[in-house]
C-alpha positions as CSV (number, residue, x, y, z in Angstrom):
1,X,-0.2,-0.2,0.4
2,X,1.2,3.8,-1.1
3,X,-0.1,6.3,1.1
4,X,0.8,9.1,-1.1
5,X,2.6,12.1,-0.6
6,X,2.5,14.0,2.4
7,X,1.0,17.3,1.9
8,X,-2.7,17.8,1.3
9,X,-3.9,18.4,-2.1
10,X,-7.4,19.6,-2.8
11,X,-9.0,16.5,-4.5
12,X,-7.4,13.0,-3.1
13,X,-8.0,10.2,-5.3
14,X,-8.1,6.4,-4.0
15,X,-6.8,4.1,-6.5
16,X,-7.4,0.0,-6.2
17,X,-5.7,-2.5,-8.4
18,X,-4.0,-5.7,-7.6
19,X,-1.5,-5.1,-10.4
20,X,1.1,-3.2,-9.3
21,X,2.1,-1.7,-12.8
22,X,-1.3,-0.2,-13.1
23,X,-1.4,1.2,-9.5
24,X,2.1,2.7,-10.2
25,X,0.8,3.8,-14.0
26,X,-2.3,5.4,-12.5
27,X,-0.7,6.9,-9.2
28,X,1.6,9.4,-11.2
29,X,-0.7,9.7,-14.2
30,X,-2.7,11.3,-11.7
31,X,-0.2,13.2,-9.8
32,X,1.2,14.9,-12.4
33,X,-2.3,16.7,-12.7
34,X,-2.1,18.0,-9.0
35,X,-4.2,14.9,-7.4
36,X,-3.4,13.4,-3.7
37,X,-3.2,9.9,-4.8
38,X,-3.5,7.2,-2.2
39,X,-3.2,3.3,-3.5
40,X,-4.0,-0.2,-2.3
41,X,-3.2,-3.1,-3.8
42,X,-6.5,-5.0,-2.7
43,X,-10.0,-4.2,-1.8
44,X,-9.9,-5.4,2.1
45,X,-7.0,-2.7,2.5
46,X,-8.8,-0.2,0.8
47,X,-11.7,-0.4,3.0
48,X,-9.4,-0.1,5.9
49,X,-8.1,3.2,4.3
50,X,-11.8,4.4,4.1
51,X,-12.2,4.1,7.7
52,X,-9.6,6.9,8.5
53,X,-9.5,9.0,5.2
54,X,-12.2,10.8,3.0
55,X,-11.9,10.8,-1.0
56,X,-13.4,12.8,-3.6
57,X,-12.6,9.9,-6.2
58,X,-12.3,6.4,-5.8
59,X,-11.2,4.1,-8.9
60,X,-10.9,0.3,-9.1
61,X,-10.6,-2.5,-11.1
62,X,-13.3,-4.9,-11.9
63,X,-11.2,-8.3,-11.1
64,X,-9.3,-8.7,-7.7
65,X,-9.5,-11.4,-5.5
66,X,-11.9,-11.5,-2.6
67,X,-14.1,-8.9,-3.8
68,X,-14.9,-7.7,-7.1
69,X,-14.7,-3.9,-8.2
70,X,-18.4,-3.6,-8.2
71,X,-18.3,-5.6,-4.8
72,X,-16.0,-3.4,-3.4
73,X,-17.8,0.1,-4.5
74,X,-21.1,-1.6,-3.2
75,X,-19.9,-1.2,0.3
76,X,-17.6,2.3,-0.5
77,X,-21.3,3.4,-1.3
78,X,-22.1,2.8,2.1
79,X,-19.5,4.5,4.0
80,X,-18.6,7.2,1.7
81,X,-21.6,8.2,-0.3
82,X,-20.8,11.5,-1.6
83,X,-17.2,10.1,-3.5
84,X,-17.5,9.5,-7.1
85,X,-16.9,5.8,-7.5
86,X,-15.3,4.8,-10.9
87,X,-14.5,1.2,-12.4
88,X,-11.9,0.1,-14.6
89,X,-12.6,-3.3,-16.5
90,X,-11.1,-5.2,-19.3
91,X,-14.4,-6.9,-20.2
92,X,-17.0,-4.8,-21.1
93,X,-20.3,-6.4,-19.8
94,X,-22.8,-3.4,-20.7
95,X,-25.8,-4.7,-18.9
96,X,-24.0,-5.2,-15.7
97,X,-22.2,-1.6,-16.2
98,X,-25.9,-0.2,-17.2
99,X,-27.0,-1.8,-14.1
100,X,-24.4,-0.8,-11.6
101,X,-24.9,2.8,-13.1
102,X,-28.6,3.0,-12.8
103,X,-28.2,1.8,-9.1
104,X,-25.7,4.5,-8.1
105,X,-22.8,2.5,-7.8
106,X,-20.6,3.5,-10.2
107,X,-20.1,6.9,-11.9
108,X,-18.5,6.0,-14.9
109,X,-16.7,3.1,-16.3
110,X,-13.0,2.7,-18.0
111,X,-12.4,0.1,-20.3
112,X,-8.5,-1.7,-20.4
113,X,-6.3,-0.4,-22.1
114,X,-7.4,3.5,-21.6
115,X,-6.5,6.6,-23.7
116,X,-4.5,9.0,-20.7
117,X,-6.9,12.0,-22.3
118,X,-10.0,10.1,-21.7
119,X,-9.5,9.1,-18.3
120,X,-8.4,12.4,-17.2
121,X,-10.9,14.3,-18.5
122,X,-13.2,11.2,-16.7
123,X,-11.5,12.1,-13.3
124,X,-12.3,15.9,-14.1
125,X,-15.9,15.4,-14.4
126,X,-15.9,13.1,-11.2
127,X,-14.1,15.6,-9.0
128,X,-16.8,18.0,-10.7
129,X,-19.9,16.1,-9.5
130,X,-18.3,15.7,-6.3
131,X,-17.8,19.5,-5.5
132,X,-21.1,20.1,-6.9
133,X,-22.6,17.5,-4.0
134,X,-20.3,19.4,-1.4
135,X,-21.6,22.6,-2.5
136,X,-25.3,21.2,-2.8
137,X,-24.9,19.7,0.8
138,X,-23.6,23.4,2.6
139,X,-26.4,25.2,0.5
140,X,-29.2,22.8,1.7
141,X,-27.9,23.4,5.5
142,X,-27.5,26.8,5.4
143,X,-31.1,27.5,3.8
144,X,-32.6,25.1,6.9
145,X,-30.5,27.1,9.5
146,X,-31.6,30.2,8.2
147,X,-35.1,28.8,7.8
148,X,-35.3,27.5,11.7
149,X,-33.6,30.7,12.8
150,X,-36.3,33.4,11.3
151,X,-39.1,31.3,12.1
152,X,-38.0,31.4,15.7
153,X,-37.8,34.9,15.5
154,X,-41.0,35.7,13.8
155,X,-42.6,33.5,16.7
156,X,-40.7,35.7,19.2
157,X,-41.9,38.7,17.6
158,X,-45.8,37.4,17.5
159,X,-45.5,36.9,21.1
160,X,-44.9,40.5,21.7
161,X,-46.7,42.4,18.9
162,X,-49.5,43.7,21.6
163,X,-46.5,45.3,24.0
164,X,-45.1,47.9,21.4
165,X,-45.4,49.7,18.0
166,X,-41.8,48.7,17.7
167,X,-42.2,45.6,18.1
168,X,-44.1,45.2,15.0
169,X,-41.7,47.1,12.8
170,X,-39.0,44.5,13.9
171,X,-42.3,41.5,13.2
172,X,-42.7,43.0,9.7
173,X,-38.8,43.1,9.0
174,X,-38.4,39.4,9.9
175,X,-41.4,38.6,7.5
176,X,-39.6,40.3,4.6
177,X,-36.7,38.5,5.1
178,X,-38.7,35.1,5.4
179,X,-40.2,35.7,2.1
180,X,-36.8,36.6,0.5
181,X,-35.1,33.2,2.0
182,X,-38.3,31.5,1.1
183,X,-37.9,32.4,-2.7
184,X,-34.2,31.7,-2.2
185,X,-35.3,28.2,-0.9
186,X,-37.8,27.8,-3.5
187,X,-35.0,28.4,-6.4
188,X,-32.4,25.9,-5.0
189,X,-35.1,23.5,-5.0
190,X,-35.5,24.3,-8.8
191,X,-31.7,24.1,-9.3
192,X,-31.9,20.8,-7.5
193,X,-34.6,19.2,-9.8
194,X,-33.0,20.6,-12.9
195,X,-29.0,19.4,-12.2
196,X,-31.1,15.8,-11.2
197,X,-33.4,15.5,-14.3
198,X,-33.4,18.9,-16.7
199,X,-37.2,18.6,-18.0
200,X,-38.5,18.7,-14.3
201,X,-37.2,22.3,-14.0
202,X,-38.8,23.3,-17.5
203,X,-42.2,21.4,-16.8
204,X,-42.4,23.3,-13.3
205,X,-41.7,26.9,-14.9
206,X,-44.7,25.8,-17.4
207,X,-46.9,25.1,-14.7
208,X,-46.3,27.9,-12.6
209,X,-47.2,30.6,-15.2
210,X,-50.3,28.5,-16.0
211,X,-51.2,28.3,-12.1
212,X,-50.3,32.2,-11.9
213,X,-52.8,32.9,-14.5
214,X,-55.5,30.7,-13.1
215,X,-55.1,32.3,-9.9
216,X,-55.5,35.7,-11.3
217,X,-58.9,34.8,-13.3
218,X,-60.4,33.4,-10.4
219,X,-59.5,36.2,-7.8
220,X,-57.7,34.2,-5.4
221,X,-56.8,35.3,-2.3
222,X,-53.0,36.3,-1.5
223,X,-52.2,33.3,0.6
224,X,-54.1,30.9,-2.0
225,X,-52.4,32.4,-4.8
226,X,-48.6,32.0,-3.2
227,X,-49.9,28.5,-2.2
228,X,-50.6,27.5,-5.6
229,X,-47.8,29.3,-7.1
230,X,-45.6,27.5,-4.8
231,X,-46.7,24.4,-5.3
232,X,-46.6,24.7,-9.0
233,X,-42.5,25.4,-8.5
234,X,-42.2,22.1,-6.6
235,X,-45.2,19.6,-7.2
236,X,-42.3,17.5,-8.8
237,X,-39.5,18.1,-6.0
238,X,-40.3,14.4,-4.7
239,X,-39.0,12.5,-8.5
240,X,-35.9,13.5,-7.0
241,X,-35.8,10.3,-4.9
242,X,-36.6,8.2,-8.3
243,X,-34.1,6.9,-10.2
244,X,-33.9,8.9,-13.7
245,X,-34.3,5.9,-16.0
246,X,-37.5,5.2,-14.3
247,X,-38.8,8.6,-14.8
248,X,-37.9,8.9,-18.2
249,X,-39.8,5.6,-19.0
250,X,-42.9,6.8,-16.9
251,X,-43.1,9.7,-19.0
252,X,-42.4,8.1,-22.6
253,X,-44.9,4.9,-21.5
254,X,-46.2,4.9,-17.9
255,X,-48.4,2.0,-19.0
256,X,-45.6,-0.2,-19.6
257,X,-44.5,0.3,-16.0
258,X,-44.6,-3.1,-13.7
259,X,-46.7,-2.8,-10.5
260,X,-43.3,-2.7,-8.2
261,X,-42.4,0.4,-10.5
262,X,-45.3,2.4,-10.6
263,X,-45.8,1.9,-6.9
264,X,-42.4,3.6,-6.4
265,X,-43.1,6.4,-8.9
266,X,-46.8,6.9,-6.6
267,X,-44.8,7.5,-4.0
268,X,-43.1,11.3,-5.0
269,X,-46.2,13.1,-3.7
270,X,-45.6,11.9,-0.3
271,X,-41.9,12.8,-0.8
272,X,-42.7,15.9,-2.4
273,X,-45.0,16.9,0.9
274,X,-41.9,15.7,3.2
275,X,-39.3,18.1,1.3
276,X,-41.6,21.1,0.6
277,X,-42.0,21.3,4.2
278,X,-38.1,22.0,4.7
279,X,-38.5,25.2,2.3
280,X,-41.9,26.6,2.8
281,X,-43.3,27.1,6.4
282,X,-47.3,26.9,4.9
283,X,-48.2,23.3,5.4
284,X,-51.4,23.9,2.8
285,X,-48.4,23.7,0.0
286,X,-47.6,20.5,1.3
287,X,-51.5,19.2,0.9
288,X,-51.5,20.5,-2.3
289,X,-48.2,18.6,-3.8
290,X,-49.6,15.4,-2.3
291,X,-53.1,15.5,-3.6
292,X,-52.3,16.8,-7.3
293,X,-52.3,13.1,-8.6
294,X,-55.7,12.6,-7.2
295,X,-58.3,11.5,-9.3
296,X,-61.9,13.3,-9.0
297,X,-63.3,10.0,-9.2
298,X,-61.2,8.5,-6.9
299,X,-59.4,6.4,-8.8
300,X,-56.2,8.4,-8.0
301,X,-53.0,8.3,-5.8
302,X,-51.5,8.2,-3.0
303,X,-54.6,8.6,-1.1
304,X,-57.8,7.9,-3.3
305,X,-59.5,10.9,-2.7
306,X,-62.5,11.7,-4.3
307,X,-64.3,15.4,-5.5
308,X,-64.3,18.1,-3.3
309,X,-62.3,15.6,-0.7
310,X,-59.2,16.7,-3.1
311,X,-58.1,20.2,-2.1
312,X,-59.7,23.0,-4.4
313,X,-55.8,24.1,-5.1
314,X,-54.8,20.7,-6.3
315,X,-57.7,20.4,-8.4
316,X,-56.1,23.4,-10.1
317,X,-53.0,22.2,-10.2
318,X,-53.7,19.1,-11.5
319,X,-55.3,20.3,-14.5
320,X,-52.7,22.4,-15.0
321,X,-50.1,19.8,-15.2
322,X,-52.5,17.6,-17.7
323,X,-52.3,20.6,-19.8
324,X,-48.5,21.2,-19.9
325,X,-47.1,18.0,-19.2
326,X,-49.2,16.3,-22.5
327,X,-47.4,15.8,-25.6
328,X,-49.9,16.5,-27.9
329,X,-50.9,19.6,-30.1
330,X,-52.9,22.0,-27.5
331,X,-56.4,21.7,-29.3
332,X,-56.0,18.0,-28.8
333,X,-54.8,17.9,-25.1
334,X,-57.8,20.5,-24.2
335,X,-60.3,17.6,-25.9
336,X,-58.8,14.8,-23.8
337,X,-59.2,17.0,-20.7
338,X,-62.9,18.2,-21.2
339,X,-63.3,14.1,-21.7
340,X,-62.6,13.6,-18.2
341,X,-64.4,16.0,-16.8
342,X,-65.5,14.7,-13.4
343,X,-63.5,11.6,-14.1
344,X,-60.0,12.6,-13.7
345,X,-60.6,16.4,-13.1
346,X,-63.0,18.7,-11.3
347,X,-65.1,19.9,-14.0
348,X,-64.7,24.1,-12.3
349,X,-61.1,23.1,-12.9
350,X,-61.2,22.5,-16.4
351,X,-63.4,25.5,-16.5
352,X,-60.5,27.9,-14.8
353,X,-58.2,26.5,-17.4
354,X,-59.8,27.4,-20.4
355,X,-60.4,31.1,-19.2
356,X,-57.0,31.4,-18.0
357,X,-55.6,30.3,-21.6
358,X,-55.9,33.2,-23.5
359,X,-53.9,35.3,-21.1
360,X,-51.3,32.5,-19.6
361,X,-47.4,33.2,-21.3
362,X,-46.7,29.5,-20.9
363,X,-42.7,28.9,-21.9
364,X,-41.8,26.7,-25.0
365,X,-41.9,22.7,-24.1
366,X,-38.6,21.3,-23.5
367,X,-37.4,17.7,-23.7
368,X,-34.0,15.7,-22.9
369,X,-32.0,14.3,-25.6
370,X,-28.9,12.2,-25.8
371,X,-26.4,13.1,-28.4
372,X,-27.3,10.3,-30.3
373,X,-30.9,11.4,-30.7
374,X,-29.9,14.5,-31.8
375,X,-31.3,15.7,-35.3
376,X,-31.1,18.8,-37.8
377,X,-33.3,21.3,-36.7
378,X,-33.6,21.0,-33.5
379,X,-33.6,24.0,-31.3
380,X,-31.2,24.2,-28.5
381,X,-33.1,25.2,-24.7
382,X,-29.9,25.3,-23.0
383,X,-26.4,26.2,-23.9
384,X,-23.6,23.3,-24.4
385,X,-20.1,23.9,-22.6
386,X,-17.1,22.2,-22.1
387,X,-16.0,20.6,-18.8
388,X,-14.1,23.6,-18.8
389,X,-17.1,25.8,-19.0
390,X,-16.4,26.8,-22.3
391,X,-19.4,27.7,-24.6
392,X,-19.9,25.2,-27.5
393,X,-23.3,25.8,-28.9
394,X,-25.6,28.5,-27.2
395,X,-29.0,28.3,-26.0
396,X,-31.7,29.0,-29.2
397,X,-29.3,28.0,-32.2
398,X,-30.9,25.5,-34.8
399,X,-28.9,22.9,-35.3
400,X,-27.6,21.4,-38.6
401,X,-25.5,18.4,-39.5
402,X,-22.2,20.5,-39.0
403,X,-23.1,21.6,-35.7
404,X,-24.4,18.1,-34.9
405,X,-20.9,16.8,-36.1
406,X,-18.7,19.0,-34.0
407,X,-20.5,18.3,-31.0
408,X,-19.8,14.4,-31.6
409,X,-16.2,14.9,-32.2
410,X,-15.9,17.0,-29.4
411,X,-17.5,14.2,-27.4
412,X,-15.5,11.4,-28.7
413,X,-12.1,13.4,-27.3
414,X,-14.0,15.4,-24.5
415,X,-17.0,13.5,-23.3
416,X,-19.6,15.9,-22.5
417,X,-21.4,15.6,-19.0
418,X,-24.4,17.7,-19.2
419,X,-27.9,16.8,-20.1
420,X,-29.0,18.2,-23.7
421,X,-32.2,19.9,-23.8
422,X,-34.1,20.8,-27.4
423,X,-37.3,22.5,-27.5
424,X,-40.4,20.2,-28.8
């Protein structure tokens, strides 16, 4: 076992391989890039190291005695879940690799023999992923602490309101700070959703615009409008607890899901209610999020509520989601929604939808595609950047064969890690 250099670098990488020549090659290559590299000749020794040291990236060979690379990384996932895990293999079993990636056991795999530039690009992307996870954790902890502090201050000021007029001014200032923090919290949630699954963020913006217009048309109270609008922003936040591959299949063909997969998806309104409680002091938002997949006829989920037992704002949110998330032409969507009046949707909510559509400014629909799915004529909804932050193609650009070839050639040399979004 090689303990690496004594001075601390920004990012520490653990390399595990039972072949000494591979350990030395990886160690020297990565150290030249400025990483603090620790090596171990076996998975068992590596597990001992992990008890005392934290790592940004862990790289391991697949074929090793006692524990395979995947078995080792499954244990690493439990002890250091934030570390980015990379598997090196000489024999590529595609099904096994895809399954391991989907389960979150590995981030990338590298096939022997590797190209130096591809290896370094993969490690750079792995380090960037680790940095993003750490920054998000700090942001979430800070937001929770700020919410708790401001809520406590608000409660104290309310208790003293009757004593002095000055207390009222201080309470208003605290409420203003709380409102600003609420906006920041909602924005953080949106960014988290968009990072996890980009179309969730774009769909939330479209649902929000429609719900905002419905709130104006119906002349809802300021409290109800705020609840409806925040619920529109966060209605799918619970999907961050669902595997990305399952979300995509649910979007493309929900009827093809197994009963177990459907059960996982149908838990997301409950998880959404729990997550919303961390960023919004209004319990009503959680109730609306939990109920937005209920059906007027009682065949929805998760609680099988019927008719007026479903919160009114959740009925509005439900019909807004149906219109915004549908893939058909607008007139066909409206026909389907009308046909489901009294079934999936409240007829009064459908009436509110029809009244607000002329004044709603709904952003264009977006969808996520792979590099292989790009076609001439598609318009980028999000700019494409290199791993170093250099803009390759700006958002709004209509793709041609030339642009697509440029992206694919770049990807072969420096893999693109970001998701690709195009307008529908």
